[in-house]
Structures are given as C-alpha cells and as structure tokens.
Backbone as numpy.savetxt, mean C-alpha at the origin, in Angstrom:
# Nx Ny Nz CAx CAy CAz Cx Cy Cz
-43.99 18.55 -3.80 -44.90 18.38 -2.67 -44.12 18.10 -1.38
-44.50 18.73 -0.25 -43.78 18.52 1.00 -43.76 17.06 1.42
-44.91 16.39 1.26 -44.95 14.99 1.66 -44.00 14.14 0.85
-43.93 14.43 -0.45 -43.03 13.67 -1.32 -41.59 13.91 -0.92
-41.22 15.18 -0.61 -39.86 15.48 -0.19 -39.50 14.70 1.06
-40.42 14.65 2.02 -40.14 13.94 3.26 -39.95 12.45 2.99
-40.76 11.91 2.08 -40.63 10.50 1.74 -39.26 10.22 1.16
-38.77 11.12 0.27 -37.46 10.92 -0.34 -36.36 10.97 0.71
-36.48 11.88 1.68 -35.48 11.98 2.74 -35.47 10.70 3.56
-36.65 10.22 3.93 -36.71 9.00 4.74 -36.14 7.81 3.98
-36.46 7.74 2.69 -35.95 6.64 1.88 -34.43 6.69 1.79
-33.87 7.89 1.59 -32.42 8.03 1.52 -31.77 7.60 2.81
-32.39 7.99 3.93 -31.81 7.62 5.22 -31.83 6.11 5.40
-32.93 5.49 5.01 -33.00 4.03 5.15 -31.96 3.36 4.27
-31.76 3.88 3.06 -30.78 3.30 2.15 -29.38 3.38 2.73
-29.03 4.53 3.29 -27.70 4.68 3.86 -27.50 3.78 5.06
-28.57 3.46 5.77 -28.46 2.68 6.99 -28.29 1.19 6.71
-28.64 0.77 5.50 -28.52 -0.65 5.19 -27.06 -1.08 5.20
-26.75 -2.22 5.82 -25.37 -2.70 5.81 -24.95 -3.09 4.40
-23.69 -2.86 4.09 -23.17 -3.23 2.78 -23.05 -4.75 2.68
-23.05 -5.24 1.47 -22.81 -6.66 1.23 -21.66 -6.77 0.24
-20.95 -7.90 0.24 -19.86 -8.05 -0.73 -20.31 -7.83 -2.17
-21.50 -8.32 -2.51 -21.99 -8.14 -3.89 -22.22 -6.67 -4.20
-22.79 -5.95 -3.24 -23.02 -4.51 -3.44 -21.70 -3.77 -3.54
-20.72 -4.17 -2.75 -19.41 -3.52 -2.80 -18.74 -3.78 -4.14
-18.86 -4.98 -4.65 -18.26 -5.30 -5.95 -18.90 -4.49 -7.07
-20.21 -4.35 -7.01 -20.90 -3.55 -8.03 -20.47 -2.09 -7.95
-20.34 -1.60 -6.73 -19.87 -0.22 -6.54 -18.46 -0.06 -7.09
-17.57 -1.03 -6.79 -16.19 -0.96 -7.26 -16.12 -0.99 -8.78
-16.93 -1.84 -9.40 -16.93 -1.91 -10.87 -17.28 -0.56 -11.48
-18.26 0.10 -10.91 -18.66 1.42 -11.43 -17.57 2.45 -11.18
-16.95 2.38 -10.02 -15.91 3.34 -9.66 -14.70 3.22 -10.57
-14.40 2.00 -10.98 -13.19 1.73 -11.75 -13.35 1.94 -13.25
-14.54 2.23 -13.69 -14.81 2.31 -15.13 -13.83 3.22 -15.88
-13.46 4.38 -15.35 -12.55 5.27 -16.11 -11.14 4.72 -16.29
-10.75 3.72 -15.48 -9.36 3.23 -15.55 -9.30 1.73 -15.81
-10.37 1.15 -16.32 -10.40 -0.30 -16.51 -9.30 -0.79 -17.44
-8.89 0.02 -18.38 -7.80 -0.39 -19.26 -6.50 -0.61 -18.52
-6.29 0.14 -17.45 -5.08 0.01 -16.65 -5.24 -0.99 -15.51
-6.45 -1.15 -15.04 -6.69 -1.95 -13.83 -7.87 -2.89 -14.11
-7.62 -4.00 -14.82 -8.70 -4.86 -15.29 -9.12 -5.97 -14.32
-8.72 -5.86 -13.08 -8.86 -6.97 -12.14 -10.23 -6.98 -11.44
-10.65 -8.17 -11.05 -11.90 -8.33 -10.30 -11.68 -7.90 -8.85
-12.68 -7.24 -8.30 -12.60 -6.76 -6.92 -13.17 -7.79 -5.95
-12.51 -7.89 -4.79 -12.99 -8.72 -3.69 -12.95 -7.87 -2.43
-13.74 -8.28 -1.44 -13.79 -7.52 -0.20 -13.77 -8.46 1.00
-12.99 -8.09 2.01 -12.95 -8.80 3.28 -13.61 -7.91 4.32
-14.58 -8.46 5.04 -15.24 -7.69 6.09 -14.44 -7.79 7.38
-14.06 -6.65 7.92 -13.31 -6.57 9.17 -14.27 -6.22 10.31
-13.73 -6.06 11.50 -14.56 -5.70 12.65 -15.28 -4.38 12.39
-16.49 -4.29 12.91 -17.26 -3.06 12.77 -17.89 -2.87 11.41
-17.90 -3.93 10.60 -18.50 -3.83 9.27 -17.68 -3.03 8.28
-16.38 -2.89 8.54 -15.48 -2.19 7.63 -15.01 -3.17 6.56
-15.10 -2.76 5.30 -14.71 -3.63 4.20 -13.34 -3.21 3.64
-12.48 -4.22 3.46 -11.16 -4.00 2.88 -11.13 -4.62 1.48
-10.71 -3.83 0.51 -10.70 -4.25 -0.89 -9.39 -4.95 -1.24
-9.49 -5.99 -2.07 -8.28 -6.65 -2.57 -8.57 -7.27 -3.92
-7.49 -7.52 -4.66 -7.59 -8.30 -5.89 -6.86 -9.62 -5.67
-7.29 -10.64 -6.36 -6.74 -11.99 -6.18 -6.66 -12.62 -7.56
-5.48 -12.49 -8.18 -5.29 -12.89 -9.57 -4.32 -14.07 -9.67
-4.54 -14.91 -10.68 -3.64 -16.03 -10.91 -4.20 -17.33 -10.37
-3.50 -18.44 -10.61 -3.98 -19.76 -10.17 -4.11 -19.83 -8.65
-5.25 -20.27 -8.17 -5.49 -20.31 -6.72 -4.56 -21.27 -6.00
-4.06 -22.28 -6.71 -3.19 -23.27 -6.07 -1.71 -22.90 -6.17
-1.41 -21.80 -6.86 -0.01 -21.40 -7.07 0.57 -20.73 -5.82
1.88 -20.54 -5.84 2.54 -19.83 -4.74 1.94 -18.44 -4.60
1.67 -18.03 -3.37 1.00 -16.76 -3.12 2.00 -15.62 -2.93
1.68 -14.48 -3.53 2.43 -13.25 -3.35 1.48 -12.22 -2.74
1.91 -11.57 -1.67 1.09 -10.55 -1.02 1.74 -9.19 -1.24
1.02 -8.30 -1.93 1.53 -6.98 -2.28 0.96 -5.94 -1.31
1.85 -5.10 -0.76 1.43 -4.06 0.18 1.90 -2.70 -0.32
0.95 -1.81 -0.55 1.26 -0.47 -1.08 1.55 0.51 0.05
1.98 1.71 -0.34 2.27 2.76 0.63 1.28 3.90 0.54
1.70 5.07 0.97 0.86 6.27 0.98 1.43 7.32 0.03
0.63 7.91 -0.86 -0.83 7.85 -0.97 -1.27 7.00 -2.16
-0.83 5.77 -2.23 -1.17 4.92 -3.38 -2.25 3.92 -2.99
-2.39 2.89 -3.79 -3.30 1.78 -3.50 -2.89 0.62 -4.38
-3.66 -0.44 -4.44 -3.25 -1.63 -5.20 -3.03 -1.34 -6.68
-3.53 -0.24 -7.16 -3.27 0.21 -8.54 -1.77 0.24 -8.84
-0.95 0.55 -7.85 0.50 0.63 -8.05 1.10 -0.69 -8.52
0.46 -1.80 -8.19 1.01 -3.12 -8.49 0.48 -3.71 -9.80
-0.28 -2.94 -10.56 -0.97 -3.51 -11.72 -0.01 -4.14 -12.72
1.14 -3.51 -12.99 2.09 -4.06 -13.95 2.69 -5.36 -13.47
3.10 -5.40 -12.21 3.67 -6.62 -11.65 2.63 -7.74 -11.61
1.41 -7.41 -11.25 0.36 -8.43 -11.17 0.06 -8.99 -12.56
0.02 -8.14 -13.56 -0.24 -8.63 -14.92 0.78 -9.71 -15.31
2.04 -9.45 -15.03 3.10 -10.38 -15.43 3.14 -11.61 -14.52
3.10 -11.38 -13.23 3.35 -12.47 -12.29 2.15 -13.39 -12.10
0.95 -12.90 -12.37 -0.24 -13.73 -12.16 -0.34 -14.88 -13.16
0.54 -14.92 -14.14 0.57 -16.06 -15.05 1.06 -17.31 -14.33
1.90 -17.09 -13.30 2.50 -18.24 -12.60 2.28 -18.23 -11.10
1.84 -17.09 -10.56 1.69 -16.96 -9.11 0.29 -16.47 -8.77
-0.11 -16.74 -7.56 -1.35 -16.16 -7.04 -1.00 -14.79 -6.47
-1.49 -13.75 -7.08 -1.13 -12.37 -6.71 -2.28 -11.71 -5.97
-2.03 -11.38 -4.72 -3.03 -10.75 -3.87 -2.53 -9.36 -3.49
-3.24 -8.35 -3.91 -2.87 -6.97 -3.60 -4.07 -6.30 -2.96
-3.90 -5.78 -1.76 -5.03 -5.19 -1.06 -4.81 -3.71 -0.81
-5.91 -3.03 -0.53 -5.89 -1.61 -0.20 -6.04 -1.48 1.31
-5.09 -0.81 1.96 -5.24 -0.57 3.40 -6.56 0.14 3.66
-7.13 -0.09 4.81 -8.36 0.62 5.17 -8.10 2.12 5.08
-9.00 2.82 4.42 -8.83 4.25 4.18 -8.20 4.56 2.84
-7.76 3.53 2.13 -7.06 3.72 0.86 -7.78 2.99 -0.27
-7.49 3.41 -1.49 -8.02 2.72 -2.65 -9.52 2.55 -2.59
-9.98 1.31 -2.77 -11.41 1.02 -2.77 -11.87 0.43 -1.45
-11.00 0.40 -0.45 -11.42 -0.02 0.89 -12.26 1.09 1.53
-13.03 0.71 2.54 -13.82 1.70 3.26 -12.91 2.74 3.90
-13.47 3.93 4.08 -12.71 5.05 4.64 -13.46 5.66 5.82
-13.60 4.90 6.90 -14.36 5.42 8.05 -13.69 6.64 8.67
-14.52 7.57 9.11 -13.98 8.80 9.72 -13.39 8.52 11.08
-14.03 7.63 11.84 -13.56 7.30 13.19 -12.97 5.90 13.17
-11.66 5.85 13.06 -10.97 4.56 12.90 -9.53 4.74 13.35
-8.94 3.66 13.86 -7.53 3.72 14.22 -6.68 3.46 12.99
-6.13 4.52 12.44 -5.27 4.38 11.27 -3.80 4.26 11.69
-3.57 3.68 12.86 -2.21 3.49 13.35 -1.56 2.28 12.68
-0.24 2.25 12.76 0.54 1.16 12.16 0.05 -0.20 12.62
-0.18 -0.37 13.91 -0.60 -1.66 14.44 -1.93 -2.11 13.84
-2.83 -1.17 13.60 -4.13 -1.52 13.02 -3.97 -2.01 11.59
-3.12 -1.36 10.82 -2.89 -1.80 9.43 -2.25 -3.19 9.40
-1.34 -3.44 10.33 -0.72 -4.76 10.39 -1.76 -5.82 10.73
-2.61 -5.52 11.68 -3.65 -6.47 12.07 -4.61 -6.74 10.91
-4.93 -5.72 10.14 -5.80 -5.93 8.98 -5.14 -6.86 7.96
-3.84 -6.67 7.76 -3.11 -7.56 6.84 -3.12 -8.99 7.37
-2.94 -9.14 8.67 -2.97 -10.47 9.27 -4.34 -11.12 9.09
-5.38 -10.33 9.25 -6.73 -10.85 9.07 -6.95 -11.33 7.64
-6.39 -10.63 6.69 -6.51 -11.04 5.29 -5.79 -12.36 5.06
-4.59 -12.49 5.58 -3.83 -13.73 5.43 -4.60 -14.90 6.03
-5.14 -14.71 7.22 -5.89 -15.78 7.86 -7.19 -16.06 7.13
-7.85 -14.99 6.68 -9.12 -15.17 5.97 -8.96 -15.92 4.66
-7.84 -15.70 3.98 -7.58 -16.39 2.71 -6.83 -17.71 2.91
-6.54 -18.02 4.17 -5.87 -19.27 4.53 -4.54 -19.43 3.79
-3.73 -18.38 3.83 -2.42 -18.40 3.19 -1.40 -19.00 4.16
-1.08 -20.24 3.98 -0.13 -20.90 4.88 1.31 -20.47 4.60
1.56 -20.06 3.37 2.91 -19.66 2.96 2.77 -18.60 1.87
3.51 -17.53 1.97 3.42 -16.46 0.98 4.71 -15.66 0.97
4.93 -14.95 -0.13 6.06 -14.03 -0.24 5.52 -12.61 -0.20
6.32 -11.70 0.34 5.93 -10.30 0.51 6.56 -9.43 -0.57
5.76 -8.54 -1.14 6.25 -7.52 -2.07 5.67 -6.21 -1.56
6.55 -5.25 -1.21 6.03 -4.06 -0.54 6.84 -2.82 -0.89
6.18 -1.67 -0.71 6.75 -0.37 -1.07 6.31 0.67 -0.05
7.22 1.63 0.26 6.87 2.77 1.09 6.31 2.26 2.44
5.21 2.86 2.93 4.61 2.41 4.19 4.27 0.93 4.15
4.02 0.40 2.96 3.70 -1.01 2.84 4.83 -1.90 3.33
6.08 -1.43 3.20 7.21 -2.20 3.70 7.20 -2.31 5.20
6.87 -1.23 5.88 6.78 -1.24 7.34 5.68 -2.19 7.78
4.53 -2.09 7.13 3.40 -2.96 7.47 3.74 -4.41 7.15
4.41 -4.64 6.02 4.78 -6.00 5.63 5.69 -6.65 6.66
6.67 -5.89 7.15 7.58 -6.47 8.13 6.91 -6.61 9.49
5.93 -5.77 9.77 5.13 -5.97 10.97 4.31 -7.25 10.88
3.78 -7.52 9.69 3.07 -8.77 9.45 4.02 -9.95 9.58
5.21 -9.82 9.01 6.20 -10.90 9.10 6.57 -11.18 10.55
6.65 -10.15 11.36 6.97 -10.34 12.79 5.88 -11.15 13.47
4.63 -10.97 13.06 3.52 -11.70 13.67 3.36 -13.11 13.12
3.72 -13.31 11.86 3.56 -14.63 11.22 4.86 -15.06 10.55
5.96 -15.13 11.29 7.27 -15.36 10.66 7.37 -16.68 9.90
6.70 -17.71 10.39 6.82 -19.02 9.77 6.11 -19.10 8.42
5.28 -18.13 8.10 4.53 -18.16 6.84 5.22 -17.40 5.71
6.24 -16.63 6.04 6.88 -15.77 5.04 7.99 -16.53 4.32
7.85 -16.69 3.02 8.83 -17.43 2.23 9.96 -16.53 1.73
9.60 -15.41 1.09 10.58 -14.50 0.50 10.11 -13.07 0.69
11.05 -12.14 0.58 10.74 -10.74 0.82 11.35 -9.89 -0.28
10.52 -9.07 -0.93 10.99 -8.09 -1.92 10.48 -6.72 -1.49
11.40 -5.80 -1.25 11.04 -4.47 -0.77 11.56 -3.40 -1.72
10.79 -2.34 -1.87 11.17 -1.23 -2.75 10.99 0.09 -2.00
12.05 0.86 -1.90 12.02 2.23 -1.38 11.11 2.35 -0.16
11.60 1.80 0.93 10.81 1.72 2.16 11.73 1.75 3.37
11.13 1.71 4.54 11.87 1.60 5.80 11.01 0.83 6.78
11.66 0.14 7.71 10.94 -0.54 8.79 11.75 -0.39 10.07
12.30 0.80 10.23 13.15 1.13 11.38 13.09 2.64 11.59
13.36 3.11 12.79 13.37 4.57 13.03 14.44 5.25 12.20
14.18 6.48 11.82 15.16 7.25 11.05 15.23 8.66 11.62
16.37 9.33 11.44 16.64 10.57 12.19 15.88 11.80 11.76
15.49 11.88 10.49 14.83 13.12 10.06 13.78 12.82 9.01
12.87 13.75 8.86 11.79 13.63 7.89 12.01 14.65 6.78
11.85 14.27 5.51 11.98 15.25 4.43 11.03 16.43 4.65
11.49 17.61 4.35 10.69 18.80 4.63 9.36 18.80 3.89
9.35 18.16 2.70 8.10 18.14 1.94 7.01 17.33 2.63
7.44 16.36 3.43 6.46 15.59 4.21 6.20 16.27 5.55
7.26 16.80 6.16 7.09 17.50 7.43 6.11 18.66 7.30
6.12 19.33 6.15 5.20 20.46 5.94 3.75 20.02 6.03
3.48 18.77 5.69 2.11 18.27 5.73 1.65 17.94 7.15
2.56 18.05 8.12 2.20 17.79 9.51 2.05 19.08 10.32
2.23 20.21 9.67 2.05 21.49 10.36 0.61 21.58 10.85
0.39 21.88 12.13 -0.98 21.94 12.65 -1.89 22.83 11.81
-3.09 22.37 11.59 -4.16 23.03 10.85 -3.82 23.15 9.36
-2.72 23.82 9.05 -2.37 24.04 7.65 -2.05 22.73 6.93
-1.37 21.83 7.63 -1.03 20.56 7.01 -2.26 19.76 6.64
-3.20 19.67 7.57 -4.43 18.92 7.27 -5.24 19.60 6.18
-5.26 20.92 6.19 -5.97 21.65 5.13 -5.38 21.33 3.77
-4.04 21.28 3.70 -3.38 20.99 2.43 -3.64 19.56 1.98
-3.48 18.61 2.91 -3.59 17.19 2.56 -5.03 16.79 2.27
-5.94 17.19 3.13 -7.33 16.75 2.97 -8.18 17.72 2.16
-7.97 19.01 2.38 -8.78 19.98 1.68 -8.36 20.21 0.24
-7.05 20.30 0.01 -6.53 20.60 -1.32 -5.97 19.38 -2.05
-5.93 18.24 -1.36 -5.36 17.01 -1.92 -3.90 17.19 -2.33
-3.18 18.03 -1.59 -1.81 18.37 -1.96 -0.88 17.16 -1.92
-1.06 16.27 -0.95 -0.14 15.14 -0.82 -0.29 14.17 -1.98
-1.52 13.76 -2.26 -1.74 12.80 -3.36 -1.42 13.42 -4.71
-1.79 14.68 -4.91 -1.49 15.32 -6.19 0.02 15.46 -6.39
0.72 15.87 -5.35 2.17 16.02 -5.46 2.84 14.69 -5.77
2.28 13.61 -5.23 2.87 12.29 -5.47 2.83 11.90 -6.94
1.93 12.47 -7.71 1.83 12.09 -9.12 2.92 12.72 -9.98
3.70 13.64 -9.41 4.82 14.18 -10.19 6.13 14.25 -9.40
6.08 14.31 -8.07 7.31 14.37 -7.28 7.97 13.01 -7.09
7.27 11.94 -7.38 7.78 10.60 -7.12 8.33 9.91 -8.36
8.24 10.57 -9.51 8.66 9.95 -10.76 9.62 10.84 -11.52
10.45 10.22 -12.33 11.35 10.94 -13.22 10.72 11.11 -14.60
9.85 10.17 -14.96 9.13 10.23 -16.23 7.67 10.58 -15.94
7.12 11.62 -16.55 5.74 12.02 -16.26 4.75 10.87 -16.47
3.79 10.76 -15.58 2.77 9.73 -15.69 1.81 10.03 -16.83
1.36 8.97 -17.49 0.30 9.11 -18.49 -0.95 9.64 -17.77
-1.76 10.47 -18.42 -2.96 11.02 -17.77 -3.88 9.97 -17.15
-4.03 8.83 -17.80 -4.90 7.79 -17.24 -4.29 7.19 -15.99
-2.97 7.05 -15.97 -2.30 6.53 -14.78 -2.41 7.54 -13.64
-2.22 8.79 -13.95 -2.39 9.84 -12.94 -3.80 9.80 -12.37
-4.78 9.67 -13.24 -6.17 9.56 -12.80 -6.34 8.35 -11.88
-5.69 7.25 -12.24 -5.80 6.04 -11.43 -5.32 6.25 -10.01
-4.22 6.95 -9.85 -3.70 7.20 -8.51 -4.61 8.13 -7.70
-5.22 9.08 -8.37 -6.03 10.08 -7.66 -7.49 9.66 -7.48
-7.93 8.69 -8.25 -9.34 8.31 -8.27 -9.94 8.07 -6.88
-9.27 7.34 -5.98 -9.91 7.06 -4.69 -9.92 8.25 -3.73
-9.15 9.28 -4.04 -8.94 10.38 -3.10 -9.53 11.68 -3.65
-10.81 11.61 -3.99 -11.44 12.70 -4.73 -12.22 13.68 -3.87
-12.20 13.53 -2.56 -12.84 14.52 -1.70 -12.24 14.47 -0.30
-12.61 15.41 0.50 -12.05 15.57 1.85 -12.19 14.28 2.67
-13.38 13.70 2.68 -13.62 12.50 3.48 -12.76 11.33 3.01
-12.56 11.21 1.71 -11.82 10.08 1.16 -10.31 10.20 1.35
-9.85 11.31 1.90 -8.41 11.49 2.14 -8.04 11.30 3.61
-8.93 10.70 4.36 -8.70 10.56 5.80 -7.43 9.76 6.09
-7.20 8.67 5.37 -6.02 7.84 5.64 -4.75 8.46 5.09
-4.86 9.22 4.00 -3.68 9.90 3.46 -3.10 10.81 4.54
-3.95 11.58 5.20 -3.50 12.45 6.28 -3.06 11.65 7.49
-3.79 10.57 7.80 -3.46 9.77 8.98 -2.10 9.09 8.84
-1.77 8.61 7.65 -0.45 7.99 7.44 0.66 9.01 7.69
0.47 10.23 7.22 1.47 11.27 7.44 1.63 11.53 8.93
0.52 11.63 9.64 0.58 11.88 11.08 1.17 10.70 11.84
1.09 9.51 11.27 1.52 8.30 11.99 3.00 8.00 11.82
3.73 8.84 11.13 5.18 8.63 11.03 5.77 8.88 12.42
6.31 7.85 13.07 6.68 7.96 14.49 8.09 8.52 14.71
8.24 9.82 14.53 9.54 10.44 14.71 9.92 10.58 16.19
8.98 10.96 17.02 9.26 11.21 18.45 9.20 9.90 19.24
10.02 9.79 20.29 10.02 8.57 21.11 8.67 8.25 21.75
7.85 9.28 21.99 6.56 9.05 22.64 5.40 8.97 21.65
5.70 8.88 20.37 4.64 8.75 19.36 3.91 7.42 19.56
2.59 7.37 19.38 1.82 6.14 19.61 2.29 4.93 18.81
2.90 5.15 17.65 3.35 4.02 16.82 4.84 3.74 16.95
5.53 4.49 17.80 6.99 4.31 17.92 7.34 2.93 18.46
6.62 2.47 19.47 6.91 1.16 20.03 6.74 0.05 19.02
5.70 0.15 18.21 5.46 -0.85 17.16 6.60 -0.84 16.15
7.01 0.33 15.72 8.10 0.43 14.75 9.39 -0.14 15.32
9.69 0.16 16.57 10.93 -0.35 17.17 10.88 -1.87 17.31
9.72 -2.41 17.63 9.59 -3.87 17.72 9.82 -4.52 16.36
9.31 -3.89 15.31 9.54 -4.39 13.95 11.02 -4.35 13.62
11.65 -3.22 13.92 13.08 -3.06 13.63 13.91 -4.13 14.34
13.57 -4.42 15.58 14.31 -5.42 16.35 14.12 -6.83 15.81
13.06 -7.05 15.05 12.78 -8.39 14.53 13.39 -8.64 13.16
13.94 -7.62 12.52 14.35 -7.75 11.12 15.43 -8.80 10.89
16.39 -8.89 11.80 17.48 -9.85 11.59 17.00 -11.30 11.61
15.83 -11.52 12.16 15.26 -12.86 12.16 15.07 -13.39 10.74
14.95 -12.47 9.79 14.64 -12.86 8.41 15.84 -12.81 7.48
17.04 -12.60 8.02 18.20 -12.37 7.17 18.58 -13.58 6.33
18.14 -14.76 6.72 18.46 -15.96 5.94 17.38 -16.30 4.91
16.30 -15.53 4.86 15.29 -15.74 3.82 15.80 -15.12 2.52
15.32 -15.59 1.39 15.63 -14.90 0.14 15.05 -13.49 0.18
15.90 -12.49 -0.05 15.48 -11.09 0.03 16.04 -10.34 -1.17
15.21 -9.52 -1.78 15.70 -8.63 -2.84 15.20 -7.22 -2.56
16.11 -6.26 -2.64 15.80 -4.84 -2.47 15.85 -4.17 -3.82
14.73 -3.59 -4.24 14.63 -2.92 -5.54 14.50 -1.43 -5.28
15.50 -0.66 -5.71 15.59 0.72 -5.23 15.69 1.75 -6.35
14.73 2.67 -6.36 14.82 3.82 -7.24 15.81 4.81 -6.64
16.91 5.04 -7.31 18.02 5.79 -6.73 17.81 7.30 -6.75
16.76 7.77 -7.40 16.48 9.21 -7.43 15.33 9.58 -6.49
15.15 8.78 -5.48 14.10 9.02 -4.50 14.59 10.04 -3.48
13.88 11.16 -3.35 14.26 12.19 -2.38 13.74 11.86 -0.97
12.83 10.90 -0.88 12.26 10.52 0.41 13.03 9.36 1.03
12.95 8.19 0.41 13.72 7.04 0.87 15.02 7.01 0.06
15.98 7.76 0.55 17.24 7.97 -0.16 18.14 6.74 -0.08
19.31 6.87 -0.66 20.29 5.78 -0.63 20.67 5.41 0.80
20.57 6.34 1.73 20.90 6.05 3.13 19.99 4.94 3.69
18.75 4.93 3.27 17.83 3.88 3.72 18.25 2.53 3.13
18.64 2.53 1.87 19.11 1.29 1.25 20.34 0.77 1.98
21.26 1.66 2.32 22.46 1.25 3.05 22.12 0.63 4.40
21.11 1.17 5.06 20.69 0.60 6.35 20.10 -0.79 6.16
19.32 -0.98 5.11 18.79 -2.32 4.84 19.92 -3.31 4.59
20.92 -2.89 3.84 22.05 -3.79 3.54 22.84 -4.09 4.81
22.93 -3.13 5.70 23.60 -3.38 6.98 22.84 -4.43 7.79
21.51 -4.34 7.78 20.68 -5.28 8.53 20.67 -6.65 7.86
20.57 -6.65 6.53 20.50 -7.89 5.75 21.67 -7.92 4.76
22.87 -8.23 5.21 24.05 -8.15 4.32 24.01 -9.11 3.14
23.19 -10.15 3.21 23.12 -11.10 2.10 21.96 -10.80 1.14
21.28 -9.72 1.37 20.17 -9.37 0.48 20.67 -9.05 -0.93
19.90 -9.44 -1.93 20.20 -9.07 -3.31 19.71 -7.64 -3.53
20.54 -6.81 -4.12 20.20 -5.41 -4.34 20.11 -5.13 -5.83
19.04 -4.50 -6.23 18.87 -4.07 -7.61 18.61 -2.56 -7.61
19.57 -1.82 -8.14 19.46 -0.36 -8.17 18.91 0.09 -9.52
17.94 0.98 -9.46 17.35 1.57 -10.66 17.83 3.02 -10.71
18.92 3.24 -11.42 19.61 4.53 -11.35 18.77 5.69 -11.86
17.87 5.45 -12.79 17.09 6.53 -13.39 15.67 6.61 -12.84
15.39 5.92 -11.74 14.03 5.88 -11.21 13.92 6.64 -9.90
12.72 7.16 -9.66 12.42 7.85 -8.42 11.72 6.94 -7.44
10.94 7.55 -6.54 10.26 6.80 -5.48 9.29 5.77 -6.05
8.54 6.14 -7.06 7.64 5.19 -7.73 8.45 4.41 -8.76
9.33 3.57 -8.29 10.22 2.82 -9.17 9.43 1.96 -10.14
8.28 1.48 -9.73 7.44 0.63 -10.59 6.77 1.42 -11.70
6.78 2.75 -11.61 6.26 3.58 -12.70 7.38 4.05 -13.63
8.53 4.38 -13.07 9.65 4.83 -13.90 10.28 3.69 -14.69
10.24 2.48 -14.14 10.83 1.32 -14.83 9.91 0.11 -14.68
8.70 0.17 -15.20 7.71 -0.88 -14.94 8.10 -2.25 -15.46
8.66 -2.31 -16.66 9.00 -3.62 -17.22 10.17 -4.25 -16.48
11.19 -3.46 -16.20 12.33 -4.02 -15.47 11.93 -4.39 -14.04
11.11 -3.56 -13.41 10.68 -3.85 -12.04 9.97 -5.19 -11.98
9.01 -5.41 -12.88 8.29 -6.68 -12.90 9.21 -7.84 -13.24
10.15 -7.60 -14.16 11.09 -8.65 -14.55 12.01 -9.02 -13.39
12.44 -8.03 -12.62 13.31 -8.30 -11.47 12.56 -9.10 -10.40
11.29 -8.80 -10.22 10.49 -9.59 -9.28 10.35 -11.02 -9.78
10.07 -11.17 -11.05 9.91 -12.50 -11.65 11.20 -13.30 -11.50
12.31 -12.65 -11.78 13.63 -13.28 -11.66 13.88 -13.73 -10.22
13.57 -12.86 -9.28 13.78 -13.16 -7.87 12.91 -14.34 -7.42
11.67 -14.31 -7.79 10.74 -15.36 -7.37 11.05 -16.70 -8.00
11.70 -16.67 -9.16 12.08 -17.93 -9.81 13.32 -18.55 -9.18
13.93 -17.83 -8.24 15.07 -18.37 -7.52 16.41 -17.97 -8.06
16.46 -17.03 -8.99 17.72 -16.61 -9.58 18.53 -15.77 -8.61
19.84 -15.98 -8.61 20.75 -15.15 -7.82 21.76 -14.48 -8.74
21.36 -14.29 -10.00 22.27 -13.69 -10.97 22.63 -12.27 -10.59
23.78 -11.82 -11.05 24.23 -10.46 -10.76 23.34 -9.47 -11.48
23.23 -8.24 -10.92 22.39 -7.24 -11.58 22.89 -6.88 -12.96
C-alpha cells in the first residue's frame, strides 16, 4: 500500500535522525563483533567527542593499576593490540582506542582526519578518563599520534614503547603507498576496492594470517563509506613542505629529545618494507639510550608475526627490566 510505504520511509528517517547513545553504540558494537569474538573478547566503550562523534575504546584490567594507552596505525584498529592486552591486562589497565574513522569509532564523511585532529581526540580520551600518568604503546601512524599526544601532555607520559613507526619527516614514500595517492585512481583503489586494507593483510606479515584474524582486520572497512579514514590517513602523509600536517609533524619531531630520559623501548620488525631499518636508526640517533628489540623474522605487523614475544617484550619493559635482548 502506498500509505504504508510512506509510513515506513518516514519511520526510517526518524530512526536515523535520533542521536546515538552509549548504550545503543555498545549494543551495535556487540553485534558487529560477533564473528570475531573469539579473538576480540573485550567490552566496548565509547567517548562522545564534539559534534556527537563517538570514539570506540576498550578498557581492560584493574582500574587502579598503571595505565597503558595503545595507539594503532592505518589501516588497523584496536584489534591489533588484542594479544598484548590479553597478557598485560592481568597487571595493567590497558586502554586501546580506535581513531575516528577506524575500527568501531564513528566514520563521518565530513570530518578533519588530519594529524592534529587525531592527537586532539587522544588528548580528549586521556582527560575524559582522568589518566594522570600513563605509558604509551604505539605502532605505525599511532606512533606519530602518540608522540603528538606526548608533546601536549609531557608530564603525564611515564614510558614509551614504539613499533615500526615514525614521528619525523622522511625523504621518500614507498611506491606501494604512493600509488594509493594517485589522483582519482588512488581513491578508487583504497575506498572502492579496499586495496589498502586488503593488501595490509598479506603485505605486512611474513606468516599468513589466520582467516579469522584477517576477517578481524577487514571487518570495520567493509564498504566505501567505512574506508574514509583509511584513504584520509594515506593523503595525510606530509611529504611536501606545504602539506597541511607538515607543521604538526615537524613540531612533534622537534619535541622528541625532550623524552630521551624516559624509559623507551623500540620493538622492530626487521622485514618491514615500509618502516625500514633506516627509521629505526633515526630513532636510535634521536634516543641513543633507548632499548632496542629487533624481530629479525617479522614484518610491519610485528605483533602478528611474533605475538608471544612481542607481548613478552612489552611486559618485560613495563616491569622495569633492562636486560639485554
């Protein structure tokens, strides 16, 4: 009946217009995660940011314990930290969030997915959870964002653990990433064909991912709209001096030596074609006293190629050990 059809349309429009609530978001997340619950058994939480945008995070372990803040890169999400969180949440408060546009966080079409915005979102989470002191664990783009957060809240950062990342300008971009920035074709590949996220499930590891793990990485990026931040992160790599995020990156780079006396551990997959050994050497130049742990048989997703050792090295570092590798 025409009248019935119109009623259904009006009802659908009203439903979409209703503002989300944390309870509704949690119920949605539970349903979304059902296929991978065996790998990702954590309870979902949401922080409401400006404009009604919700950012997803997990908060595992004793609430009164030392806090660890995990920051993922692109095109991953907090799923990447599941192994470390399982082990470390026995003794630490483990908070792993999804950047806006990633994982189970909202993915607004019109949003500033610039470096500064991601840093501000991380700062809002720290303030919202009242974390007076925390240690950083970060990978890929998450390392840049983590050090941007550290620059804004230096007195709150206790220790720093970074894996295959950069927080300083670098001279060239790997061709496999540069290809994703080609006008029109790059966006078509990244958003239309999911080429970037799909490629990450095999180009970043030396050992093939289990099908359920592969599903876990791809789950949030299952359509064109949901890949908005995957493409935005690629576009936001500030290679040119006049890039909108170049000033932010340079400010972060200039602040790095401020942290050289903090406990720092660099965990590096040595078969990474993106963040190569040259990046590790630059980190060591900046932080000569940093503890370095090389994973000779691991690629960019070092936490997937060597999950048990990666979590153990973090545990060792956080316990205050300075033992040789």
